[in-house]
C-alpha distance (Angstrom), angle and dihedral (degrees) to the residues before:
residue distance angle dihedral
M1 . . .
A2 3.74 . .
I3 3.74 120.3 .
G4 3.74 116.1 -150.1
P5 3.79 127.2 -146.4
R6 3.80 117.2 -70.3
S7 3.77 113.4 -105.3
S8 3.81 118.9 -126.1
G9 3.77 130.8 -161.5
L10 3.82 147.2 135.3
R11 3.80 120.4 -63.4
L12 3.79 133.1 -171.2
D13 3.83 113.3 -141.5
L14 3.82 128.0 -177.3
R15 3.80 114.1 -144.7
Q16 3.81 129.4 178.2
S17 3.82 120.1 -147.1
Q18 3.79 139.6 158.0
S19 3.79 125.1 -125.9
L20 3.78 136.0 169.0
V21 3.78 114.5 -120.2
M22 3.82 114.6 -158.9
T23 3.77 101.8 -140.3
P24 3.82 119.2 -170.0
Q25 3.80 89.2 -108.5
L26 3.81 91.9 53.4
R27 3.79 91.5 48.4
Q28 3.80 88.8 50.1
A29 3.80 92.0 52.0
I30 3.82 92.0 49.1
K31 3.79 91.5 47.6
L32 3.81 92.4 50.7
L33 3.79 91.2 47.6
Q34 3.80 94.0 58.7
S35 3.82 96.5 36.7
S36 3.79 123.4 101.1
N37 3.79 121.5 -116.9
L38 3.82 90.7 -100.4
E39 3.79 91.8 53.4
V40 3.81 91.1 46.9
A41 3.80 90.9 50.2
A42 3.80 90.9 50.9
F43 3.81 90.7 48.6
V44 3.81 92.1 50.8
E45 3.80 90.9 49.3
E46 3.79 89.8 54.5
E47 3.80 91.2 48.8
L48 3.80 91.5 49.5
E49 3.79 89.3 56.3
R50 3.80 94.0 42.9
N51 3.81 101.3 41.7
P52 3.84 116.9 57.6
L53 3.82 91.6 -165.2
L54 3.82 93.4 63.5
E55 3.79 121.4 85.8
R56 3.77 133.9 -179.9
D57 3.80 111.6 -105.0
E58 3.79 106.0 -127.0
R59 3.78 97.0 166.2
P60 3.81 117.4 126.5
E61 3.76 111.3 -92.9
P62 3.81 112.2 -104.7
A63 3.77 118.7 -130.7
M64 3.77 134.9 -140.0
E65 3.72 130.8 -159.0
D66 3.79 114.7 -84.6
G67 3.76 131.6 -122.4
R68 3.80 99.6 85.9
R69 3.77 115.6 159.3
A70 3.81 122.1 -127.4
D71 3.80 92.6 -115.3
V72 3.82 94.0 51.1
L73 3.79 110.5 88.6
P74 3.81 123.2 -153.0
V75 3.78 116.6 -105.8
L76 3.80 113.3 -123.9
D77 3.78 113.3 -132.6
S78 3.81 127.8 -149.6
R79 3.79 97.3 -100.0
D80 3.78 117.7 124.8
S81 3.78 93.1 -112.1
A82 3.79 125.0 114.4
A83 3.79 90.1 -157.6
A84 3.79 98.4 52.8
A85 3.79 92.2 115.6
A86 3.77 92.6 54.9
A87 3.81 94.4 42.4
D88 3.78 93.0 51.1
S89 3.79 93.4 51.9
L90 3.81 97.7 58.5
P91 3.81 116.1 110.7
S92 3.77 119.0 -115.1
E93 3.77 124.8 -121.6
A94 3.76 90.4 -110.7
A95 3.80 90.2 60.0
A96 3.80 93.5 52.2
P97 3.81 118.0 114.2
L98 3.77 117.5 -91.8
D99 3.80 92.7 -116.8
A100 3.82 93.4 57.3
D101 3.79 114.1 136.1
W102 3.80 109.7 -126.7
S103 3.81 94.7 170.6
N104 3.80 92.8 104.0
V105 3.80 95.1 51.8
H106 3.79 112.7 110.2
D107 3.76 117.2 -140.9
E108 3.79 109.2 -142.2
G109 3.78 89.5 -151.1
T110 3.79 92.4 63.8
P111 3.82 108.4 102.3
F112 3.78 94.9 -151.8
S113 3.78 136.7 21.3
S114 3.77 128.5 172.7
S115 3.80 94.9 -160.3
L116 3.80 120.4 106.5
G117 3.77 120.8 -127.9
A118 3.78 130.2 -150.3
G119 3.78 114.5 -39.8
G120 3.82 93.6 18.0
R121 3.80 95.5 -72.9
S122 3.77 119.3 150.5
D123 3.77 121.8 -133.5
F124 3.81 96.1 -113.8
G125 3.81 91.9 107.7
D126 3.81 98.6 -116.3
D127 3.80 127.0 93.6
L128 3.81 101.8 -109.8
S129 3.79 122.3 165.0
T130 3.77 132.3 -176.6
I131 3.78 132.3 -154.2
E132 3.80 90.3 -107.2
N133 3.80 91.3 59.4
L134 3.80 95.2 51.7
A135 3.80 112.4 92.9
G136 3.79 113.0 -140.8
R137 3.79 118.3 -124.6
E138 3.77 113.8 -111.4
P139 3.81 113.7 -124.3
T140 3.77 116.9 -108.4
L141 3.79 122.0 -116.8
R142 3.79 93.2 -102.3
E143 3.81 92.3 47.7
H144 3.80 90.0 49.6
L145 3.80 92.7 50.6
S146 3.79 94.9 39.7
E147 3.80 91.4 58.3
Q148 3.82 91.0 50.9
I149 3.81 91.2 48.1
R150 3.79 90.6 52.1
L151 3.81 91.5 52.4
G152 3.81 98.9 36.4
F153 3.80 101.7 46.4
R154 3.79 115.3 57.6
E155 3.78 101.6 174.2
P156 3.82 115.5 81.7
R157 3.81 90.4 -136.4
E158 3.81 92.5 56.7
Q159 3.80 92.0 44.8
L160 3.80 89.4 53.1
I161 3.83 92.2 50.8
A162 3.80 92.3 45.7
S163 3.81 92.3 48.5
A164 3.82 90.6 50.4
M165 3.81 90.2 52.3
L166 3.80 90.9 47.2
A167 3.79 89.4 55.3
M168 3.83 90.1 55.7
L169 3.82 95.7 44.0
E170 3.81 116.1 124.6
P171 3.83 119.6 -131.1
S172 3.82 90.6 -110.2
G173 3.80 91.2 56.6
R174 3.80 98.8 -103.3
L175 3.79 121.9 134.4
V176 3.79 112.4 -158.3
V177 3.81 103.4 -176.0
D178 3.80 137.6 139.1
V179 3.80 102.3 -119.1
A180 3.82 93.7 -161.6
A181 3.81 93.1 50.7
M182 3.79 91.5 46.2
A183 3.81 91.1 50.1
A184 3.79 91.1 51.0
R185 3.81 91.3 48.5
L186 3.81 92.7 49.8
G187 3.81 93.7 42.0
C188 3.80 98.7 -121.9
A189 3.78 139.2 107.7
K190 3.79 120.9 -74.0
E191 3.81 90.9 -127.1
V192 3.81 90.9 58.6
V193 3.81 92.7 52.9
E194 3.80 92.3 46.9
G195 3.79 91.1 48.0
V196 3.80 91.4 53.3
R197 3.81 90.5 48.9
L198 3.80 92.2 52.5
R199 3.80 91.2 49.1
L200 3.81 90.0 50.0
Q201 3.82 89.0 58.9
R202 3.81 89.1 66.2
L203 3.80 93.3 59.2
D204 3.77 121.2 104.3
P205 3.00 117.2 -57.3
T206 3.79 92.5 39.1
G207 3.77 116.5 -131.4
M208 3.79 98.5 41.4
F209 3.83 119.9 136.8
A210 3.82 91.3 31.5
A211 3.78 118.9 149.0
N212 3.82 95.2 -142.0
L213 3.78 143.3 0.5
A214 3.80 95.5 -90.0
E215 3.81 91.9 54.2
C216 3.81 91.2 46.9
L217 3.80 93.1 52.3
G218 3.80 91.1 42.3
A219 3.81 91.8 57.1
Q220 3.80 91.0 52.1
L221 3.80 92.2 47.6
A222 3.81 91.3 48.1
E223 3.81 89.7 54.6
K224 3.82 88.8 54.9
N225 3.84 91.5 44.8
R226 3.81 90.0 -118.2
L227 3.82 99.8 117.3
D228 3.82 99.9 110.2
P229 3.84 125.1 154.3
A230 3.83 92.2 -92.2
M231 3.80 91.6 52.9
E232 3.80 91.0 47.1
A233 3.80 88.9 53.9
L234 3.80 89.5 50.7
L235 3.82 91.3 51.7
D236 3.80 90.0 49.8
N237 3.83 89.3 56.1
L238 3.80 102.8 44.3
P239 3.84 91.5 136.1
L240 3.82 88.2 64.6
L241 3.79 89.3 51.4
A242 3.82 90.4 51.1
R243 3.83 89.2 53.9
R244 3.83 91.7 46.7
D245 3.79 90.2 -123.7
Y246 3.79 94.4 157.3
R247 3.79 96.9 165.6
A248 3.79 92.0 57.6
L249 3.80 89.9 46.7
Q250 3.80 91.5 53.1
A251 3.79 89.4 53.2
C252 3.82 93.3 47.6
C253 3.80 94.9 46.6
G254 3.80 97.1 37.0
V255 3.80 94.0 -130.4
D256 3.78 135.8 119.7
A257 3.81 127.4 -113.6
E258 3.80 94.2 -90.1
D259 3.82 94.3 52.6
L260 3.80 91.2 44.6
A261 3.79 90.8 52.8
E262 3.80 90.4 53.4
M263 3.81 91.7 48.0
I264 3.79 92.2 50.5
A265 3.80 90.6 48.8
E266 3.81 88.5 52.1
I267 3.82 90.7 51.1
K268 3.82 91.6 50.6
R269 3.80 90.7 56.3
L270 3.81 91.6 59.9
D271 3.80 126.5 90.2
P272 3.83 112.8 -116.2
K273 3.82 91.5 -168.1
P274 3.81 107.5 33.7
G275 3.80 93.0 172.7
A276 3.79 95.3 55.8
G277 3.81 92.8 79.6
F278 3.81 92.3 67.3
D279 3.79 129.3 73.6
V280 3.79 91.4 21.9
T281 3.79 111.3 159.5
P282 3.81 110.8 -146.7
A283 3.77 111.0 -111.5
R284 3.75 111.5 -108.6
P285 3.80 111.0 -122.5
I286 3.78 116.3 -116.2
E287 3.78 114.1 -106.6
P288 3.80 107.5 -144.4
D289 3.78 118.4 -134.9
V290 3.82 93.9 -149.6
L291 3.80 128.2 39.9
M292 3.79 119.0 -149.4
R293 3.79 129.7 -169.5
A294 3.76 139.0 158.0
G295 3.80 118.2 -94.0
P296 3.79 125.3 -136.9
D297 3.81 90.9 -103.9
G298 3.82 94.0 52.0
S299 3.79 95.8 -98.7
W300 3.79 125.5 119.2
I301 3.80 122.4 -102.9
L302 3.80 118.1 -153.0
E303 3.77 127.7 -167.4
L304 3.77 134.8 164.1
N305 3.77 116.4 -103.4
P306 3.83 106.5 -109.4
E307 3.81 90.3 -157.6
T308 3.80 91.9 66.3
L309 3.81 98.4 42.1
P310 3.81 118.0 87.4
R311 3.80 113.5 -129.7
V312 3.80 111.6 -147.5
L313 3.81 135.3 160.5
I314 3.79 134.0 -159.9
N315 3.79 113.4 -126.1
Q316 3.79 97.3 -136.8
G317 3.83 92.4 171.3
F318 3.79 93.1 56.4
A319 3.81 90.7 48.1
A320 3.83 91.2 51.2
R321 3.81 92.6 49.2
C322 3.80 91.4 49.6
M323 3.80 91.4 51.7
L324 3.84 92.3 49.1
R325 3.81 98.5 44.6
T326 3.76 98.1 50.4
A327 3.76 130.7 64.3
D328 3.78 95.7 -177.2
K329 3.81 111.6 113.8
D330 3.79 94.2 -148.7
Q331 3.80 91.9 52.9
K332 3.80 91.7 48.1
A333 3.80 90.2 48.8
F334 3.81 89.4 50.5
V335 3.83 92.5 52.0
A336 3.81 91.6 45.5
E337 3.80 91.2 50.4
K338 3.81 92.8 49.6
L339 3.79 90.9 47.2
Q340 3.78 91.5 51.6
T341 3.81 91.1 47.1
A342 3.81 91.6 50.0
N343 3.81 92.2 49.3
W344 3.78 91.5 49.5
M345 3.80 92.6 48.7
V346 3.81 94.1 49.7
K347 3.79 90.5 46.5
S348 3.82 91.2 49.3
L349 3.81 92.0 49.8
E350 3.79 92.3 49.6
Q351 3.79 91.8 47.3
R352 3.81 90.0 48.8
A353 3.82 92.1 51.7
N354 3.80 93.0 47.3
T355 3.82 92.9 47.3
I356 3.80 93.6 49.4
L357 3.79 91.9 51.5
K358 3.80 92.6 45.8
V359 3.81 93.9 51.5
A360 3.82 92.9 43.1
A361 3.81 91.0 52.1
D362 3.80 91.7 54.5
I363 3.81 91.9 47.6
V364 3.80 92.0 50.5
Q365 3.78 91.2 49.3
R366 3.82 91.9 51.9
Q367 3.83 95.4 44.4
D368 3.80 96.9 45.1
G369 3.82 91.3 126.0
F370 3.80 91.9 57.9
F371 3.79 93.5 53.4
R372 3.79 92.6 48.2
H373 3.83 102.7 37.8
G374 3.82 110.6 15.4
V375 3.78 143.4 -102.5
E376 3.81 94.0 -45.6
F377 3.81 87.6 71.2
L378 3.80 94.8 52.0
K379 3.80 107.0 128.7
P380 3.81 126.2 -141.6
L381 3.79 109.3 -98.8
I382 3.80 135.0 177.7
L383 3.78 132.1 -170.7
R384 3.80 93.7 -110.3
E385 3.82 92.9 62.4
V386 3.81 93.0 54.8
A387 3.80 92.0 41.0
E388 3.80 91.6 55.8
T389 3.80 92.4 49.8
V390 3.80 97.4 47.4
E391 3.84 91.0 37.5
M392 3.79 96.1 -122.6
H393 3.77 135.4 122.5
E394 3.79 119.3 -91.4
S395 3.80 90.5 -118.1
T396 3.80 89.7 56.8
V397 3.81 92.0 51.6
S398 3.81 89.1 47.6
R399 3.81 91.0 53.6
V400 3.80 92.4 46.0
T401 3.80 93.8 52.5
A402 3.82 95.1 45.3
N403 3.82 113.8 102.9
K404 3.82 91.6 -9.0
Y405 3.80 121.9 126.9
I406 3.79 134.8 -163.9
A407 3.80 126.0 -156.0
T408 3.81 106.5 -134.5
P409 3.81 134.2 170.3
R410 3.82 85.4 -99.7
G411 3.79 95.4 53.7
V412 3.78 139.1 -83.2
L413 3.81 107.5 -46.1
E414 3.78 134.4 178.4
L415 3.78 114.5 -114.8
K416 3.81 88.1 -125.0
F417 3.81 88.1 64.5
F418 3.80 91.5 74.7
F419 3.82 93.7 58.8
T420 3.80 108.7 85.4
T421 3.77 134.4 156.3
A422 3.78 120.0 -104.5
I423 3.80 124.9 -114.6
S424 3.78 114.5 -157.5
G425 3.76 121.2 -116.3
T426 3.78 123.5 -125.1
A427 3.81 118.6 -95.0
G428 3.79 91.3 11.8
G429 3.81 93.5 -55.7
E430 3.77 126.6 155.1
S431 3.79 116.6 -62.5
V432 3.80 120.1 -110.0
S433 3.80 127.3 -146.2
A434 3.79 119.6 -111.5
A435 3.81 91.0 -124.3
A436 3.80 90.8 57.4
V437 3.82 90.6 49.8
R438 3.81 91.7 50.2
H439 3.79 89.6 50.4
R440 3.80 90.4 50.5
I441 3.82 91.6 50.5
K442 3.79 91.1 50.9
T443 3.81 90.7 48.9
M444 3.82 90.8 52.6
V445 3.80 92.7 49.2
D446 3.81 93.0 47.3
A447 3.82 89.7 54.1
E448 3.82 93.7 53.3
T449 3.79 123.4 116.6
A450 3.79 129.9 -155.7
A451 3.81 89.6 -103.1
C452 3.81 94.5 48.9
V453 3.80 116.1 40.5
L454 3.80 114.5 164.7
S455 3.78 120.0 -130.3
D456 3.80 121.2 -148.9
D457 3.81 89.6 -99.9
A458 3.79 91.0 52.6
I459 3.81 90.7 50.4
V460 3.81 89.4 51.1
L461 3.81 91.0 53.1
R462 3.80 92.6 49.3
L463 3.80 92.5 48.6
R464 3.77 91.2 49.5
E465 3.78 89.4 51.4
E466 3.81 86.8 55.8
G467 3.81 91.2 51.7
V468 3.83 101.1 -96.5
D469 3.80 116.3 129.1
I470 3.80 102.8 -152.5
A471 3.80 135.5 153.4
R472 3.78 125.4 -126.3
R473 3.81 93.4 -117.7
T474 3.82 88.9 54.9
V475 3.81 90.4 53.3
A476 3.81 89.9 49.8
K477 3.81 90.5 49.3
Y478 3.81 92.5 50.4
R479 3.81 90.9 45.5
D480 3.80 91.0 53.3
A481 3.81 90.4 47.7
L482 3.82 88.9 53.9
R483 3.84 89.6 48.5
I484 3.79 91.7 -120.5
P485 3.83 113.1 154.5
S486 3.78 123.1 -129.0
S487 3.78 120.8 -81.3
V488 3.82 91.0 -103.1
Q489 3.81 92.3 53.9
R490 3.82 92.4 43.8
K491 3.82 91.1 51.6
R492 3.82 90.9 50.0
D493 3.81 91.3 48.6
K494 3.79 93.3 49.6
E495 3.79 92.1 47.8
G496 3.80 89.7 50.1
K497 3.80 92.2 50.1
A498 3.78 90.5 48.0
A499 3.80 91.0 51.1
T500 3.80 91.1 47.7
A501 3.78 92.1 49.1
W502 3.80 91.2 48.3
A503 3.78 91.3 50.2
């Protein structure tokens, strides 16, 4: 039987498949979920300026009765507020403890009050400020030095050299400059430039414009009339001081142990970076996303922090009026687009708030021992365990816990803090979290004495006696992460401190 050639041609097939399309709204929801509260606040501010249908919700926050358990999540209502979950979880005044102090509560019905509110404002209703309430701006480091240069250097040539050095000054106070090259560029003698630099070191704070640490400390000692030949020898051998090689320092300085101890104490009282104290921006306190407190029955009560949740409303009435009063298709399409965008944003914010609270509640339930007894009771935890409980994907839990903080009785902690790797127990015992092991290592090192300094092998043996199966290289890695020196360096430091204390 002969088989002919196989015919070929075009065919039309119908296939059904599923695919995930990343719409702009979905990308927005994912971005909000992994953003911090500051980033969310900035995003909402931009939307308020861009979308005329969005308004800031300035209504007083409603309250609910207290006593909510940590595993009971708030139910979001249908109001156009992105902070409904946080507003509904606030305790009412009736549920406040009997010993609450209401003396600082201002009654709006009172016609006059002499007390001052937050920020020094009086309760007269208008924004009045006095000179006493205005905090003066502290001068910057360059302003502080520039004023001293103007008063301390009379000759224009010296002022020019000093101003050029001020422009090259590092924030720490160091001045790394080639004096010969600078003199050639300014067209003056090298000795003049070096003389100006040495005079600049006597400005306040003393030790600025130094080329290195030894010169910086020497200028401060010279101001105190403590720069004798022995101290100069000590400054010339600062590497020996960093290694705690006290015997070599005694030989270099020609002093005994008692004099060396006094010299080292004098060095420690100096400022190695005199310029670092200026231009310091105060650290902004972390605003937690979730608030946690103990309930009357011993359980934990969780609520979203209303200070970090944006409160926005959709002006449905304004949108309806715009649609009725215009017949232009482009204008109606614009209003419809803004309305859809506003609805999506409010929905994304509410979903973000609900997801954060749901994940935080599961974490608190799993790490109950840590909150009650300390870091040694922190359990190993991975994203998959929480994801299975809250019925979400691991990537979602990862986004929720990124840059999110919870205020606990043990401080404000990032949600990522509670996820630690597991270290197996000996003889098939219960696993221990890596954070608990690091804490145990630090506790052992803090309890050391000069006569008994634990090596990494000794720490391994002690941990195994406590039921932790850990390798020596893991102990060394954790010790380095905690910035704990080696056993040899720790023994040398303790012996040096003991000798200093004895002297």
